[in-house]
C-alpha positions in Angstrom: -2.9 15.0 65.2 -4.9 18.2 64.4 -2.8 21.2 64.0 -4.8 24.2 65.0 -2.1 26.8 64.9 -1.9 28.1 61.4 -1.9 31.6 62.0 1.6 31.3 63.9 2.9 29.5 61.0 1.7 26.8 57.9 4.0 24.4 56.3 6.2 24.5 53.3 3.8 23.7 50.0 5.4 21.2 48.0 4.3 23.4 44.8 6.5 25.8 46.8 9.5 23.9 47.2 9.4 22.6 43.6 9.1 26.0 42.2 12.1 27.5 44.8 14.2 24.3 43.8 16.1 25.4 40.3 16.6 29.2 42.2 18.4 27.2 45.3 20.7 24.7 43.1 21.4 25.6 38.9 20.0 29.4 38.8 21.9 30.3 42.1 23.0 33.6 40.8 23.5 37.1 42.3 20.6 38.4 40.0 22.7 42.2 39.9 25.2 40.0 38.5 25.9 40.3 34.2 26.7 36.8 33.3 24.7 33.9 32.4 23.7 32.9 35.9 23.1 36.1 37.5 20.7 37.0 34.4 18.5 33.9 34.7 18.4 34.8 38.3 17.2 38.0 37.3 15.0 36.8 35.4 13.4 34.3 38.1 13.0 37.7 39.8 11.5 39.8 37.2 9.0 36.4 36.9 8.3 36.3 40.6 7.5 39.5 40.7 5.1 40.2 37.8 3.1 37.2 39.6 3.3 38.8 42.7 1.5 41.7 40.7 -0.8 39.2 38.9 -2.7 38.4 42.4 -2.3 41.7 44.0 -3.6 44.1 41.3 -0.7 46.0 41.3 2.3 47.0 38.5 5.5 45.0 38.8 7.4 48.1 40.1 5.1 48.1 42.8 6.4 45.0 44.5 9.0 45.0 47.1 10.5 41.9 48.7 10.6 41.4 52.0 11.9 39.0 54.9 7.9 39.0 56.3 5.1 40.8 57.9 7.3 42.5 60.4 10.4 44.2 58.2 7.2 44.8 55.6 5.4 46.7 58.6 8.6 48.8 59.4 9.6 49.8 56.2 5.9 51.0 55.0 5.3 53.0 58.5 8.2 54.3 58.7 9.3 55.1 55.1 6.1 56.6 54.4 5.8 58.9 57.7 9.8 59.9 56.6 9.6 60.2 53.5 7.6 63.3 53.0 5.7 63.8 55.6 2.5 66.2 55.8 2.8 67.3 59.4 4.2 64.6 62.2 1.2 62.4 63.2 0.2 59.4 62.6 -2.7 56.9 63.5 -3.1 53.2 64.7 -5.8 50.8 66.5 -4.3 49.5 69.6 -5.1 45.7 68.5 -2.4 45.9 66.3 0.5 43.9 65.9 3.8 44.5 67.6 5.2 45.1 64.6 3.2 48.4 63.7 2.5 49.6 67.0 6.3 49.6 67.9 7.2 51.4 64.3 4.7 54.1 65.2 6.1 54.2 69.0 9.4 54.7 67.0 8.3 57.7 65.4 6.9 59.2 68.6 10.3 58.3 70.3 12.7 59.5 67.7 11.2 61.7 65.3 9.0 63.8 67.7 5.4 61.9 66.0 2.3 62.8 67.6 0.6 59.1 68.0 -2.7 58.9 68.2 -4.3 54.7 68.8 -8.0 54.8 68.2 -10.7 53.1 70.9 -12.1 49.7 69.1 -15.5 48.4 69.8 -15.8 45.0 71.8 -15.5 43.2 68.6 -11.8 44.7 67.9 -13.3 46.8 65.0 -12.5 50.8 64.1 -15.2 52.8 63.1 -15.0 55.0 60.5 -16.4 57.8 62.8 -13.7 57.8 65.1 -10.7 57.5 62.5 -12.3 60.5 61.2 -12.6 62.2 64.6 -8.9 61.5 64.7 -7.8 63.2 62.0 -5.5 65.9 61.6 -3.9 68.6 59.1 -0.6 67.0 60.0 -1.9 63.8 60.0 0.5 62.0 57.4 -0.1 57.9 58.0 -2.8 55.9 58.8 -1.9 51.9 59.6 -5.0 49.7 60.5 -4.5 45.6 60.0 -7.0 44.1 57.3 -7.3 41.3 59.8 -6.4 40.1 63.6 -4.4 37.4 64.1 -5.4 36.9 67.7 -9.7 37.6 67.6 -9.8 37.0 63.9 -12.0 40.7 63.5 -11.6 41.8 59.9 -11.8 45.5 59.6 -13.6 47.2 57.0 -10.6 48.5 55.5 -11.9 50.4 52.5 -13.5 52.4 54.5 -10.9 53.5 56.8 -8.9 54.0 53.7 -11.5 56.5 52.5 -11.1 58.6 55.8 -7.7 59.1 55.9 -7.4 59.8 51.9 -10.1 62.5 52.5 -7.8 64.0 54.6 -4.8 64.0 52.6 -3.4 61.2 54.4 -1.5 57.7 53.4 -2.9 54.2 54.6 -1.0 50.9 55.5 -2.5 47.5 56.1 -1.2 44.5 57.9 -2.5 41.9 55.6 -0.5 39.1 57.0 -3.8 37.5 58.5 -6.0 38.3 55.5 -3.7 37.5 52.5 -4.6 33.9 52.8 -8.2 34.0 52.8 -9.3 37.1 51.3 -9.2 39.3 48.5 -6.2 42.0 49.0 -4.5 44.4 46.8 -4.3 47.9 46.8 -7.3 48.6 44.6 -9.3 46.5 46.3 -8.7 47.7 49.6 -7.9 51.3 48.8 -4.6 51.7 50.4 -1.7 53.3 49.8 0.4 50.0 51.6 0.0 46.6 52.5 2.7 43.8 54.3 2.4 39.9 54.0 4.3 37.1 55.3 5.4 34.0 53.3 5.2 31.6 55.7 1.3 31.9 56.5 0.4 31.1 52.7 2.9 27.9 52.3 6.1 29.3 52.1 9.1 29.5 53.9 9.4 31.4 56.9 11.8 34.5 56.0 9.4 35.5 52.6 7.4 38.3 52.2 6.2 41.1 50.0 5.3 44.7 50.7 3.6 46.6 48.0 3.5 50.6 47.5 1.1 52.4 45.3 3.6 54.2 42.6 4.2 58.0 43.2 4.2 57.0 47.3 7.6 58.2 48.6 9.5 55.6 50.3 12.7 56.0 52.4 14.0 53.1 53.2 15.7 50.9 56.3 18.3 49.5 54.8 20.9 51.4 52.4 23.3 49.9 50.2 23.5 48.9 46.4 20.1 50.0 45.9 18.0 46.6 45.0 14.0 46.9 45.1 14.2 50.3 42.9 16.0 51.2 45.8 13.4 50.8 48.7 15.0 47.8 50.2 19.5 47.3 49.5 20.6 43.6 49.9 21.3 41.0 47.4 17.6 39.7 46.8 16.6 36.2 48.0 15.4 34.7 44.4 14.4 31.5 45.7 12.6 33.1 48.4 10.7 35.7 46.1 9.7 32.6 43.9 8.7 31.2 47.1 6.2 33.8 48.0 4.7 34.2 44.5 4.0 30.5 44.0 2.0 30.3 47.5 0.2 33.8 46.9 -1.0 32.1 43.3 -2.0 28.9 44.6 -4.1 30.8 47.3 -5.7 32.9 45.0 -6.4 30.3 42.8 -8.2 28.2 45.5 -9.2 30.9 48.1 -13.5 31.3 47.0 -13.7 27.3 47.7 -11.2 27.3 50.5 -12.9 30.1 52.6 -16.4 28.8 51.7 -15.5 25.3 53.4 -13.4 27.1 56.3 -15.5 29.2 57.2 -18.9 26.4 58.2 -16.1 24.8 59.8 -15.1 27.8 61.6 -19.0 28.6 62.5 -19.3 24.8 63.8 -16.4 25.1 66.1 -17.1 28.3 67.4 -21.2 27.0 67.9 -19.5 23.9 69.5 -17.0 25.3 72.0 -19.3 28.0 73.3 -22.3 24.6 73.6 -19.8 22.7 75.4 -17.6 25.0 77.5 -20.0 26.8 80.4 -18.8 30.5 80.3 -16.6 30.3 77.1 -16.7 33.6 75.4 -15.8 34.2 72.1 -13.6 36.8 71.1 -13.8 38.9 68.0 -16.7 39.3 65.4 -18.8 36.6 64.6 -19.8 38.3 61.4 -16.5 40.1 59.8 -14.2 37.2 60.8 -11.4 34.7 58.8 -12.5 31.8 57.6 -10.1 29.5 60.1 -10.4 31.2 62.7 -12.0 30.3 66.3 -10.7 32.0 69.4 -12.1 32.1 73.2 -11.3 33.3 76.4 -12.8 30.7 79.4 -12.4 32.6 82.8 -11.0 30.9 85.6 -8.6 29.2 83.8 -4.9 30.1 82.3 -5.0 29.3 78.7 -1.4 28.5 78.7 -2.3 25.4 80.6 -5.4 24.6 78.7 -3.1 23.9 75.5 -0.5 21.6 77.4 -4.1 19.6 77.9 -4.7 19.5 74.4 -1.5 18.9 73.2 -1.8 15.6 75.3 -5.1 15.6 73.1 -3.7 15.7 70.2 -4.6 19.5 69.2 -2.2 22.0 68.6 -3.2 25.3 69.1 -1.9 28.3 70.6 -3.3 31.6 73.1 -2.8 34.1 70.5 0.2 35.6 69.1 3.3 33.1 68.2 5.2 36.9 68.6 4.7 37.0 71.8 4.8 33.5 73.6 5.9 32.9 76.7 4.9 36.6 78.2 2.8 36.7 81.3 1.3 39.6 80.5 -2.1 39.8 79.4 -2.7 40.1 75.5 -2.9 43.6 74.9 -5.7 43.0 71.8 -7.7 41.5 74.6 -7.2 44.1 77.2 -8.2 46.9 73.8 -11.6 45.0 73.5 -13.0 44.8 77.2 -11.5 41.9 78.8 -9.8 42.1 82.4 -6.6 40.7 82.6 -7.2 37.8 84.1 -9.5 36.9 81.3 -7.1 37.9 78.7 -5.1 34.8 80.0 -7.3 32.5 79.8 -7.6 33.3 76.0 -6.9 30.0 73.6 -6.9 30.2 69.7 -7.4 27.6 67.0 -6.5 28.6 63.1 -6.8 25.9 60.7 -7.2 26.0 57.3 -10.2 23.7 54.6 -8.8 20.5 55.3 -10.3 20.9 58.8 -13.5 19.0 57.8 -16.4 18.8 59.5 -16.5 15.1 60.8 -13.5 16.4 62.6 -15.8 19.7 64.6 -16.7 16.8 67.2 -13.5 15.5 68.1 -11.8 19.1 68.3 -14.6 20.6 70.4 -14.9 17.6 73.0 -10.8 18.0 72.9 -11.1 21.5 73.9 -14.3 20.9 76.9 -12.1 17.9 77.8 -9.0 20.3 78.2 -10.8 23.1 80.0 -12.3 20.8 82.6 -9.3 19.2 83.0 -7.4 22.4 84.3 -10.6 23.9 86.0 -10.3 20.7 88.0 -7.2 21.2 89.1 -7.7 25.0 90.3 
């Protein structure tokens, strides 16, 4: 079987499980407790925070452990916008994950913010000039993802963040999809906050990190005991923090070679499918694209039906965001890049890591071609 849905989730790595185990058994204490078992847990939490900081090039004090990308995006967007706003204007893009879009819409509905949703080009990229034109004296926050989970397009976040900063606004980026593949960090990307999710990296679901630059005010979503320096109350999941820190470190150590191998396979899949399937459309950028990400539309078929045919051929994949699985609505990302709704409903996304070999590509391409042909035959 080929599991080609790693943008949705990844299996937990053995090294991560082994790192977590002590904090689920002997060192199980509450890190806020002052006895020995609690102190041992607190040391484990501090070590995990330092490990994350080393990978992301930030200070340990800038790291907030979360339950994943959704909480991280909500905390960053609502927390920064509400803590010390320059004004009540936020900016985002139509291709964002729903966690970002709904957080911005929340500010619009309940706190009187104006929301600007920028245009994107056919590859899903936001142009710095478009962002510059949208900036206002009262713009307090811009949130644009580093990379799209649906179409794989990588944004020029450093250039976009520079535009926001010239206007005096803060910048948050959703780095959930780029974290397994690309160098990220506050200084690398030039942002004020970034969020990521552990289960895209080989850590368990329910783990994540939000990094917020020192000096950026942040209103917490969760109030209570003041954990995480008052930015996220609640007893910390020490094992989860250790897990995401371990997964990040493993990816950082293997990133360059993994990116190179996966990029070669990605290009072979893109070329192979477009050659084998008449009318196939590659969605997203061919040049500014995540390694391990190939996405298509096959006009005239329903993507969900193609997925069933693919699974019969031992290829497990998806039509787009797992958060929207089962929805009959056309993808907002695909319609934002100019595809009509019927074409958008034909989407298929293949996402993989460096373990998918070049020798596997013809098998995968043949399965895709057969699956699409089978669905078209039924139409």
